[in-house]
C-alpha positions as CSV (number, residue, x, y, z in Angstrom):
1,M,0.7,-2.4,24.0
2,D,-0.1,1.1,22.7
3,E,3.2,2.4,24.0
4,A,5.1,-0.3,22.0
5,K,3.1,0.6,18.9
6,D,3.8,4.3,19.4
7,Q,7.5,3.5,19.8
8,V,7.6,1.4,16.6
9,E,5.8,4.1,14.7
10,S,8.1,6.7,16.0
11,G,11.1,4.6,15.1
12,S,9.8,4.0,11.7
13,L,9.4,7.8,11.1
14,L,12.9,8.3,12.3
15,V,14.3,5.7,9.9
16,Q,12.3,7.3,7.0
17,G,13.8,10.7,7.9
18,V,17.3,9.3,8.0
19,G,16.7,7.6,4.6
20,T,15.7,10.9,3.1
21,T,18.7,12.7,4.6
22,F,21.0,10.0,3.1
23,E,19.4,10.4,-0.3
24,K,20.0,14.1,-0.1
25,I,23.7,13.6,0.9
26,I,24.2,11.0,-1.9
27,Y,22.7,13.4,-4.5
28,A,24.9,16.3,-3.2
29,V,28.0,14.1,-3.4
30,Q,27.2,13.0,-6.9
31,E,26.7,16.6,-8.0
32,L,30.0,17.5,-6.4
33,A,31.8,14.7,-8.2
34,N,30.3,15.9,-11.5
35,D,31.5,19.4,-10.8
36,I,35.0,18.1,-10.0
37,Q,35.1,16.2,-13.2
38,A,34.0,19.3,-15.2
39,V,36.8,21.4,-13.5
40,A,39.3,18.6,-14.2
41,A,38.3,18.4,-17.8
42,A,38.5,22.2,-18.2
43,A,41.9,22.3,-16.5
44,K,43.2,19.5,-18.8
45,E,41.9,21.3,-21.9
46,T,43.5,24.6,-20.7
47,S,46.8,23.0,-20.0
48,S,46.9,21.2,-23.3
49,Q,46.4,24.5,-25.1
50,Y,49.5,26.0,-23.5
51,R,51.6,23.0,-24.5
52,M,51.2,23.7,-28.2
């Protein structure tokens, strides 16, 4: 019985760790998307200045 409890606790900790890792990945991807949008906006602004 104690072994099963230990396995459940171990699995629960593992799942929590995976959840934290996924949160970090999602945050990093969102930051990257924001950076890409900023670069795209700057490129569009720069290219529109040369069209005048």
